[in-house]
C-alpha positions in Angstrom: -54.7 -60.3 181.3 -56.0 -61.2 177.8 -59.3 -59.5 178.6 -57.5 -56.3 179.6 -55.5 -56.5 176.3 -58.7 -57.0 174.3 -60.4 -54.0 176.0 -57.4 -51.8 175.3 -57.3 -52.9 171.6 -61.0 -52.1 171.2 -60.5 -48.7 172.8 -57.6 -47.9 170.5 -59.5 -49.2 167.5 -62.5 -47.1 168.4 -60.2 -44.0 168.8 -58.6 -44.6 165.4 -61.9 -45.1 163.8 -62.9 -41.6 165.0 -59.5 -40.2 163.9 -59.8 -41.6 160.4 -63.4 -40.2 160.0 -62.8 -36.8 161.6 -61.2 -35.2 158.5 -64.5 -35.6 156.6 -65.6 -32.5 158.5 -62.6 -30.4 157.4 -64.8 -27.7 155.9 -66.6 -27.2 159.2 -63.6 -26.0 161.3 -60.0 -24.9 160.9 -59.1 -27.4 163.7 -60.7 -30.3 161.9 -59.1 -29.2 158.6 -55.7 -29.6 160.4 -56.5 -33.2 161.1 -56.6 -34.0 157.4 -52.8 -33.5 157.1 -51.8 -36.7 158.9 -53.6 -39.3 156.8 -50.4 -41.4 156.2 -49.8 -41.6 159.9 -53.4 -42.6 160.5 -53.0 -45.4 158.0 -49.8 -46.7 159.6 -51.4 -46.9 163.1 -54.6 -48.4 161.6 -52.7 -51.2 159.9 -50.9 -52.1 163.1 -54.1 -52.2 165.0 -55.8 -54.3 162.3 -53.0 -56.8 162.6 -53.4 -57.0 166.4 -57.2 -57.2 166.2 -56.9 -60.1 163.7 -54.5 -61.9 166.1 -57.1 -61.6 168.8 -59.9 -62.6 166.3 -61.9 -59.4 166.9 -63.4 -59.5 163.4 -66.2 -57.1 164.0 -63.9 -54.4 165.2 -61.5 -55.2 162.4 -64.3 -54.6 159.9 -65.3 -51.3 161.5 -61.7 -50.0 161.6 -60.9 -51.2 158.1 -63.9 -49.2 156.8 -62.7 -46.1 158.6 -59.2 -46.6 157.4 -60.4 -46.8 153.8 -61.4 -43.2 154.1 -57.8 -42.2 154.8 -56.5 -44.7 152.1 -58.7 -43.1 149.5 -57.1 -39.7 150.2 -53.5 -41.0 150.1 -53.8 -43.5 147.2 -53.5 -40.9 144.4 -50.1 -40.0 145.7 -48.7 -43.5 145.8 -46.5 -44.7 142.9 -48.9 -47.6 142.2 -49.5 -48.3 138.5 -47.6 -45.1 137.5 -46.5 -45.2 133.9 -42.9 -44.4 133.0 -42.6 -41.1 131.2 -40.1 -40.8 128.4 -37.6 -38.1 129.2 -38.0 -35.3 126.7 -35.3 -32.7 126.0 -34.8 -30.2 127.2 -35.6 -30.9 130.9 -36.5 -28.0 133.2 -35.6 -28.4 136.8 -37.5 -26.3 139.4 -36.4 -26.3 143.1 -38.5 -24.8 145.9 -37.2 -24.6 149.4 -38.2 -22.9 152.7 -34.8 -21.9 154.0 -36.2 -21.0 157.5 -35.8 -17.6 158.9 -33.9 -19.2 161.8 -30.3 -20.4 161.4 -29.5 -23.1 158.8 -26.4 -24.6 157.2 -25.6 -22.3 154.2 -22.8 -24.5 153.2 -25.0 -27.6 153.1 -27.8 -25.8 151.2 -25.4 -24.6 148.6 -24.0 -28.1 148.2 -27.6 -29.5 147.8 -28.4 -26.9 145.1 -25.2 -27.5 143.3 -25.8 -31.3 143.3 -29.5 -30.9 142.2 -28.4 -28.6 139.4 -31.8 -26.8 139.0 -32.6 -24.2 136.4 -34.8 -22.2 138.8 -34.7 -21.9 142.6 -37.6 -20.4 144.6 -37.0 -19.7 148.3 -39.3 -18.8 151.1 -38.5 -17.3 154.5 -35.6 -15.4 153.0 -34.3 -12.9 155.6 -31.7 -10.2 154.8 -29.1 -12.3 156.5 -30.0 -15.4 154.5 -30.0 -13.3 151.3 -26.4 -12.3 152.1 -25.4 -15.9 152.9 -26.8 -17.1 149.6 -25.0 -14.4 147.4 -22.8 -17.3 146.0 -25.9 -18.4 144.0 -25.7 -15.2 142.0 -22.6 -16.6 140.2 -24.5 -19.5 138.7 -28.1 -18.1 138.7 -27.4 -14.8 136.9 -31.1 -13.7 136.8 -32.8 -13.2 140.1 -35.5 -11.2 142.0 -35.3 -11.1 145.8 -37.6 -9.7 148.4 -35.9 -10.5 151.7 -37.8 -9.6 154.9 -37.3 -10.0 158.6 -39.5 -12.9 159.8 -41.0 -15.7 157.8 -42.3 -14.0 154.6 -39.2 -13.1 152.6 -39.2 -14.7 149.1 -36.9 -14.8 146.1 -36.3 -16.5 142.8 -33.0 -17.3 141.1 -32.8 -18.5 137.5 -30.1 -19.8 135.1 -32.6 -19.1 132.4 -33.4 -15.6 131.1 -36.2 -13.8 132.8 -38.4 -11.7 130.5 -40.0 -10.2 133.7 -39.8 -10.7 137.4 -41.6 -8.7 140.0 -43.8 -8.8 143.1 -47.5 -9.2 143.5 -49.8 -9.2 146.5 -51.4 -12.6 147.3 -54.1 -11.2 149.5 -51.7 -9.7 152.1 -48.8 -12.0 151.5 -45.8 -11.1 149.2 -45.4 -13.3 146.2 -43.3 -13.3 143.0 -44.3 -13.7 139.3 -41.6 -14.3 136.7 -41.7 -15.0 133.0 -39.0 -17.6 132.3 -37.5 -18.1 128.8 -36.8 -21.9 128.6 -35.4 -23.7 125.6 -38.8 -25.3 124.9 -40.7 -22.0 125.3 -41.6 -19.3 127.8 -43.5 -20.1 130.9 -44.9 -18.2 133.9 -43.6 -19.0 137.4 -45.4 -18.0 140.6 -43.5 -18.3 143.9 -45.7 -18.2 147.0 -45.7 -18.7 150.7 -49.2 -18.9 152.3 -50.2 -18.3 155.9 -49.7 -21.1 158.5 -53.2 -22.1 159.8 -52.3 -21.8 163.5 -55.3 -19.8 164.5 -58.8 -19.3 163.0 -57.8 -16.0 161.5 -54.6 -17.3 159.9 -56.5 -20.4 158.6 -59.1 -18.1 157.0 -56.3 -15.9 155.5 -54.6 -19.0 154.0 -57.9 -20.0 152.4 -58.4 -16.5 151.0 -54.8 -16.6 149.6 -55.7 -20.0 147.9 -58.7 -18.5 146.3 -56.7 -15.4 145.1 -54.0 -17.7 143.8 -56.5 -19.9 141.9 -57.9 -16.8 140.2 -54.4 -15.5 139.3 -53.4 -19.0 138.1 -56.5 -19.5 136.0 -55.9 -16.1 134.3 -52.4 -16.9 133.2 -52.2 -17.5 129.4 -49.8 -20.3 128.6 -47.6 -22.7 130.6 -47.6 -22.1 134.3 -45.6 -23.4 137.3 -46.6 -22.5 140.9 -44.1 -23.4 143.6 -43.8 -22.7 147.3 -44.8 -23.4 150.9 -48.6 -23.7 151.0 -48.9 -24.7 154.6 -51.4 -27.4 153.8 -51.3 -30.9 152.4 -52.9 -32.5 149.4 -55.3 -34.3 151.7 -57.1 -31.1 152.6 -60.2 -30.4 150.6 -59.0 -26.8 150.2 -56.0 -27.9 148.3 -58.2 -30.0 146.0 -60.4 -26.9 145.5 -57.4 -24.9 144.5 -56.1 -27.4 142.0 -59.6 -27.7 140.4 -60.1 -23.9 140.2 -56.6 -23.3 138.8 -56.6 -26.2 136.4 -53.1 -27.3 137.6 -51.7 -30.8 138.5 -49.7 -31.5 141.7 -46.3 -32.9 140.7 -46.5 -35.4 143.6 -49.5 -37.1 142.1 -48.9 -40.8 141.3 -45.3 -40.4 142.4 -44.8 -39.9 146.1 -46.5 -38.8 149.3 -43.0 -37.6 150.5 -43.0 -35.2 153.4 -41.5 -31.7 153.4 -42.0 -30.6 157.0 -40.9 -30.9 159.8 -37.5 -32.1 158.8 -36.4 -32.5 162.5 -39.2 -35.0 163.2 -40.0 -36.8 159.9 -42.1 -39.5 161.6 -44.9 -36.9 161.9 -43.9 -35.2 158.6 -46.4 -33.9 156.1 -46.2 -32.6 152.5 -46.8 -28.8 152.6 -44.2 -27.6 150.1 -45.6 -28.0 146.5 -45.0 -27.6 142.8 -48.0 -27.6 140.6 -48.0 -27.2 136.8 -50.4 -26.6 133.9 -51.2 -29.2 131.2 -48.4 -27.9 128.9 -45.9 -29.7 131.0 -44.9 -33.3 131.2 -44.0 -34.2 134.8 -40.8 -36.3 134.8 -40.0 -36.6 138.5 -40.7 -35.2 142.0 -38.1 -35.7 144.7 -37.4 -34.6 148.3 -33.9 -33.1 148.8 -31.7 -33.7 151.9 -31.9 -31.8 155.1 -29.7 -28.7 155.6 -30.8 -27.5 159.1 -34.1 -25.9 158.1 -37.4 -27.2 159.4 -38.3 -27.9 155.7 -36.9 -30.2 153.1 -36.4 -28.8 149.6 -38.4 -30.2 146.7 -37.0 -30.7 143.2 -39.2 -31.4 140.1 -38.1 -32.2 136.6 -40.4 -31.0 133.8 -40.6 -31.0 130.1 -42.4 -28.2 128.3 -44.3 -29.8 125.4 -44.2 -28.0 122.1 -47.5 -26.4 121.2 -49.6 -28.3 118.7 -49.4 -26.9 115.2 -52.7 -26.0 113.5 
């Protein structure tokens, strides 16, 4: 019996060694890139297996699995709140909320309650259908400035703002609709880009998403002044393509050093991954990043608190 248990543990440990290492080939195939998104889950299973192998004194297999698990740990570590320094809250605070409301039915009442309790200054929504736009009309009373592009299916998008908008309009992100707005905040004016990238469910859609990332990087890098990019990216921070986008755009992921919190799928959070993001330029101080409660969508909303630093005087 013990021999059978040892054989099973070795098999599972060998499988998890492969699973931890497989994402290293993410650039080679869209399927392999999709394996990068579950690094946290890989670490959880790896730790359980390491404990069981240690109990059975299978030290050599422990060492191999620990080395493979370290590959996943290195990817996840920058998003853990380990050694994070407290940031003094500066006034005024700018709150940005991004949420994929789902083009399928969701609880309008609950979403409106969540937005009311979060008290954001700007709300960016994805998958806004004409029906959902009608359901969310009550937002217009509090967020008097808005730009909406509802559409049937998953690619409607909108922005609501309590703050004045100097400009709000559409732009094409490759073939995907996106929104650009110039927001007048108490600390200064900043640019907001609201996006929803393709889901990488086929090779063609994965290639389209990566093209959208490159186009978004070019547009982000060309923005003069403070910038916030928010939306559903359909990839996690653990993908090398997300790292490429951050490097090319010069932005910082607001999750970094704060949380690996998941945003999809809300109905099965044990396999959840963070695909809804807010990234900001260096003019912002990131105060917090938090996941909001579920309201019947397959996504959780994300709320970030930012402070726009005053420009240095010459």
